[in-house]
N, C-alpha and C positions, 0 to 999 in steps of 0.2 A: 485346850480349846480355845481359840482367841475368841472377845468377845468386846463388846462395844455397848455400855451400857446406854448409850444412847435412843441403841435401837435396837428392837426388840425380833423385828422382821423388815426384810425386803421381799418383796411380792416382784418377780419377775413377771409383766402383765403385755399381751397383745391380743391380735385376732387368733384365732386355730392358725398353725403353720406360721407362725412367729419366727420359732427355736425356743420358745420360753424354755420348756422341759430342758434340752440342751444346755443352754445358758443358766437356768438355775441350776444344776444340777453342778455343775461344774464350779459356780458362784461358793455352793453350800462343802464343798471339794476344798476349793481353793482357802476360804474360811475356816473350814474347821466347824461348822455350823451344822443343827440339824436341817433336811430336806424334807419338802412336802409336797407332793406332787398333789395339785386339786382335783385333774380328771379322777384321781379316788375316790374324792370326797362324795361324788355324784350317786345319788338314788339308783337303783336298779331302770327306775322310771325315767330318768331322764337320758340315762347310757340309753334304754328303747327310742326314745325319742327319736333323741341324735342320731344312733344306726338307722331310722325308717328316714331320715331327713327333715325332719319336723324340727323348726329352731324352737329353744326354748324360750320361757316367757317369763317375766318378774317371779312369779309365783310358782314356779318352778325354780330358781332360783333360789331364792331366798333362802330356805332351808340349807343350802349347798353353802354358802355363802357364812351363815351362820357357824355351822360346823368347820369351816375354814378361820373362823374368827375364835371359835372358840381355842381350835390349834395354835392360832397365835398366843389369845392369853396364856395357854399354858407356858409359852417359850417362855413367854413375859415373865410371869411367877415362878418359874424354874431356873430364870436366869440363865436358858440356854437357847440363846436367837437362833432362829429359822430362815431359810432361803423357801420363799415357796414361788411354784409355777402355777399361775391361775391368771386367766382371760381380764376380768377385773377392766369390763369392757367401758362400763359405764362409771359417773362421776361417785354416785351414790353407792355403787357395790364398792365403790374404793375407801369409801365412807363408812361403811358397814363392816370391812374388814378392818380396819383401822377401831374404831367400835370407840373412836373418842380420844383415842392418845393419840401422842404425838409425836410415839418412838417407831411407827411403819413407812418403810420408805417405798418406793417405786421404782421400778425402770422399766418404761415402755418401751420395748421393741417394734420401732415404728417400720412399715416397709407398705410397699403399694402392692395392689389386687395382684398385677400380672404378676408381677417376682412371686407373693406368696401361694398362689394358686397354681405357680409352676413346681411350689416342693410341696406342696398338697398333692399333688398329682404323682409326686414319684415316692412317697413315704408308703410304709405298710404297717399294720397292724397293729392300726387306729381306727378308733368306733366313728371318729367326727369325717363325714365326706364334703369334697370338697365343694359339694352342692351346696353347702351349709356358708361356703365362705361370705356370700352377696352378704346373708341375713348376718353376720358378725359383724361385716363394714357400715353395716344401717345400724347396726347396735353402740357401733365405738363413739366413745365421746374422748378425743384426745385430752391427757391431763393437761390442765391450766395452769399458768404460772404462778395461782397460787398454791398448786398442791405440791406434796414433796413428792417430786416424781424427778428421775431423771430421763431426758428420751434420747434413744441410740439410734442410729441407723442398723435394722433390721439384717441387712444385708452384711454388716461387716463379721468377719471370719469370729467364733465361738466367745474363744483366746483375748481375742480383742475387746470383743462386750466385757469378758468380765475384767479383763485388766481395767477397763475406763470405768467399772461402776466401781471398784476396790480402790481406786485413784479420787476418782471425784465423789467421794463418801467418806474417804480421808480413814480408808479401814485397814491399810497395809502401810 
């Protein structure tokens, strides 16, 4: 396993349908790091809300984000970096995930509404309906220049995005 003592986790972030899971799982495989899919950390109540087309609010998200922050803390404590696929839509959510540490990096997969909506309408087997995409974009706060985040073109091929993350974070 390749490790980087300066990085405990890379969170691949963006709205639903941006390609987070695909890019994050491939990045984890490339780096030989652990992979965590944030969707698996949601409560049954959160999943039911989303399946019903009801957007999550902050009160729904805090326990989910805390569980993910604990997963990142475990990676840090065990010296086993991880890659997390997580929407991390707001700055306060990203801060919650980092939990005051400077060893968490974010890779934001940026895309426009039309492109991502088209993707979401063709995917199968996911509980997040395309109807919630508008609420995701309303909630989204793109990373600011002072955040430890890369902004990447979401329309790029997953392997090209992985290559760019590895290059820009000097992991290769």
